[in-house]
C-alpha positions as CSV (number, residue, x, y, z in Angstrom):
1,M,0.1,0.0,0.0
2,G,1.5,3.3,-1.0
3,R,1.6,6.7,1.3
4,Y,-0.4,9.3,0.0
5,K,-0.3,13.0,0.6
6,S,-2.9,15.5,-0.5
7,I,-1.8,19.1,-1.3
8,N,-4.6,21.6,-1.7
9,I,-3.8,24.3,-4.4
10,G,-6.4,27.2,-4.7
11,F,-10.2,26.3,-4.0
12,T,-11.0,23.7,-6.7
13,F,-8.0,21.5,-7.5
14,Q,-6.3,18.9,-5.3
15,M,-3.1,17.0,-6.2
16,T,-2.5,13.9,-4.9
17,T,1.1,12.0,-4.8
18,S,2.0,8.8,-4.0
19,Y,5.0,6.3,-3.4
20,P,4.8,3.1,-5.6
21,S,3.2,0.2,-3.7
22,T,6.9,-1.5,-4.3
23,S,8.6,1.4,-2.1
24,V,6.9,-0.1,1.2
25,E,8.8,-0.6,4.8
26,A,10.5,-4.0,5.2
27,R,12.6,-5.6,7.9
28,E,14.7,-8.8,7.6
29,E,17.1,-10.3,10.0
30,V,20.1,-12.1,9.5
31,G,21.6,-14.1,12.6
32,R,22.0,-11.2,14.9
33,S,21.9,-8.5,12.1
34,I,19.1,-6.4,10.7
35,C,18.0,-4.5,7.8
36,V,15.1,-2.0,7.7
37,L,13.7,0.2,5.2
38,S,11.3,2.8,6.9
39,Y,9.4,5.8,6.4
40,E,9.9,6.8,9.9
41,S,12.7,8.9,11.4
42,L,15.7,6.6,12.2
43,K,16.0,6.4,15.9
44,I,19.9,6.2,16.2
45,D,20.2,5.3,19.9
46,E,17.9,2.3,19.2
47,I,19.9,1.1,16.1
48,I,23.2,1.3,18.2
49,K,21.7,-0.7,21.3
50,S,20.6,-3.3,18.6
51,V,24.1,-4.1,18.0
52,S,25.5,-4.1,21.2
53,D,27.1,-7.0,22.9
54,D,29.2,-7.6,26.0
55,G,31.9,-9.2,23.7
56,A,32.1,-6.2,21.5
57,G,35.3,-3.8,22.1
58,A,34.0,-1.6,19.4
59,T,31.1,-0.3,17.5
60,A,31.4,1.8,14.5
61,L,28.6,4.2,13.4
62,F,27.8,5.9,10.1
63,I,25.1,8.3,9.8
64,G,24.1,9.8,6.4
65,T,22.1,13.0,6.9
66,T,20.4,15.2,4.4
67,R,22.8,18.0,3.8
68,N,21.5,21.7,2.9
69,S,23.2,22.2,-0.3
70,Y,24.7,20.0,-3.2
71,Q,27.0,21.7,-6.3
72,G,26.1,25.1,-5.1
73,K,22.4,24.8,-4.9
74,V,20.2,24.9,-1.6
75,V,18.6,21.5,-1.0
76,T,15.4,21.7,0.7
77,R,14.6,18.1,1.0
78,L,15.4,14.4,-0.4
79,E,12.8,11.7,-1.3
80,Y,13.9,8.3,-1.3
81,Q,11.8,5.4,-3.1
82,A,13.0,1.6,-3.3
83,Y,11.9,-1.5,-5.1
84,S,11.7,-2.8,-1.3
85,K,11.4,-6.7,-1.9
86,L,14.7,-6.8,-4.0
87,A,16.3,-3.9,-1.8
88,I,16.0,-5.7,1.5
89,K,17.2,-9.1,-0.3
90,T,20.1,-6.9,-1.6
91,M,21.0,-5.5,2.0
92,T,21.1,-8.8,3.5
93,D,23.3,-10.3,0.9
94,I,25.7,-7.2,1.7
95,I,25.4,-7.9,5.5
96,R,26.3,-11.7,4.7
97,T,29.1,-10.9,2.7
98,A,30.5,-8.4,5.4
99,H,30.3,-11.1,8.0
100,Q,32.1,-13.7,5.6
101,S,34.7,-11.4,4.4
102,A,35.7,-9.8,7.7
103,T,39.3,-10.9,8.6
104,R,40.8,-10.5,12.2
105,S,43.4,-8.1,13.0
106,T,46.8,-9.4,13.8
107,H,46.8,-8.3,17.2
108,D,43.6,-10.2,17.8
109,S,43.7,-12.9,20.2
110,T,40.1,-13.8,20.6
111,P,39.1,-17.5,20.2
112,A,38.0,-18.6,16.7
113,A,34.4,-19.1,18.1
114,V,34.2,-15.1,18.5
115,P,33.2,-13.9,15.1
116,C,35.3,-10.9,13.6
117,I,31.8,-9.1,13.5
118,I,29.3,-9.5,16.0
119,S,26.2,-7.7,14.6
120,C,25.4,-5.3,11.9
121,A,22.1,-2.9,11.5
122,V,21.4,-1.2,8.4
123,H,18.4,1.3,8.4
124,H,17.5,3.4,5.3
125,R,14.8,5.7,5.1
126,L,12.2,6.1,2.5
127,G,9.8,9.0,1.7
128,T,10.6,12.7,2.4
129,V,13.7,13.2,4.5
130,P,14.1,17.0,5.6
131,V,17.5,18.5,5.7
132,G,19.4,17.6,9.2
133,E,17.8,14.1,9.4
134,P,19.4,10.9,8.9
135,S,18.6,8.8,5.5
136,I,20.9,5.8,6.5
137,V,22.0,4.8,9.4
138,I,24.5,1.7,9.9
139,A,26.0,0.3,13.0
140,V,28.5,-2.4,13.3
141,S,29.9,-4.1,16.5
142,S,33.0,-6.3,16.7
143,P,35.5,-7.4,19.3
144,H,38.1,-4.7,17.8
145,R,37.8,-1.4,16.4
146,K,39.5,-2.1,13.1
147,E,37.0,-4.8,11.9
148,A,34.1,-2.6,12.8
149,S,35.3,0.2,11.0
150,V,36.1,-1.8,7.8
151,A,33.1,-3.7,7.9
152,C,31.2,-0.3,8.3
153,E,32.7,1.5,5.2
154,Q,32.5,-1.7,3.0
155,I,28.6,-1.9,3.9
156,L,28.0,1.7,3.1
157,E,29.9,1.4,-0.2
158,E,27.9,-1.6,-1.1
159,V,24.5,-0.2,-0.1
160,K,25.1,3.0,-2.4
161,Q,26.3,0.9,-5.3
162,R,23.8,-1.9,-5.1
163,V,20.6,-1.4,-3.3
164,Q,17.5,-1.0,-5.3
165,I,16.8,2.7,-3.7
166,W,16.5,6.1,-5.8
167,K,16.7,9.5,-4.3
168,R,15.0,12.8,-5.6
169,E,17.0,16.0,-4.5
170,Y,14.6,19.1,-4.2
171,Y,16.4,22.4,-4.6
172,E,15.2,26.1,-3.4
173,G,13.9,28.1,-6.2
174,E,13.4,25.1,-8.7
175,K,10.3,23.7,-9.9
176,E,9.3,20.5,-7.8
177,D,8.3,18.7,-10.8
178,E,11.6,19.3,-12.2
179,A,13.5,17.5,-9.5
180,E,15.0,14.5,-11.1
181,W,15.5,10.7,-9.6
182,K,18.7,9.5,-9.2
183,A,20.7,6.4,-8.4
184,N,21.4,6.3,-4.6
185,S,25.2,6.5,-5.2
186,S,26.4,9.7,-4.6
């Protein structure tokens, strides 16, 4: 089911915009890790808590926010849409790959039974995201900082390159119907 927003223009005309029915909220867990697509504001503290573990010596965090300018233009907001069914699958594949490809630091004396990556969380907003609000939050816990940092960066780059999410930037002084959809890679 899409979300609808009605805008009153004058007295007799009403325009309705909707999000495609494929751009829906989604959630999938992979072991102790989680991927989420949501129209709701991202709750950073809850996301961090979701990856916490007594065995974690580090939690790496990335928060991508809507900035107020891009290439000299004033950004008023971003809008995100996704092909959610495929996007959530791609996100979980990225998480699995991060877990499988993580290697231990040379100084790591943690027993092999303890994974290099304990838990990951990737939350991405859908719909309208005002300036200053998070569009994406990635949290990774690990016994050591290096593994957490490397995995967080790897997940971010893979999400931006591969996940079926598109964004539309709205600029001050430009007509809203001229805003263009872009792949979520910038």
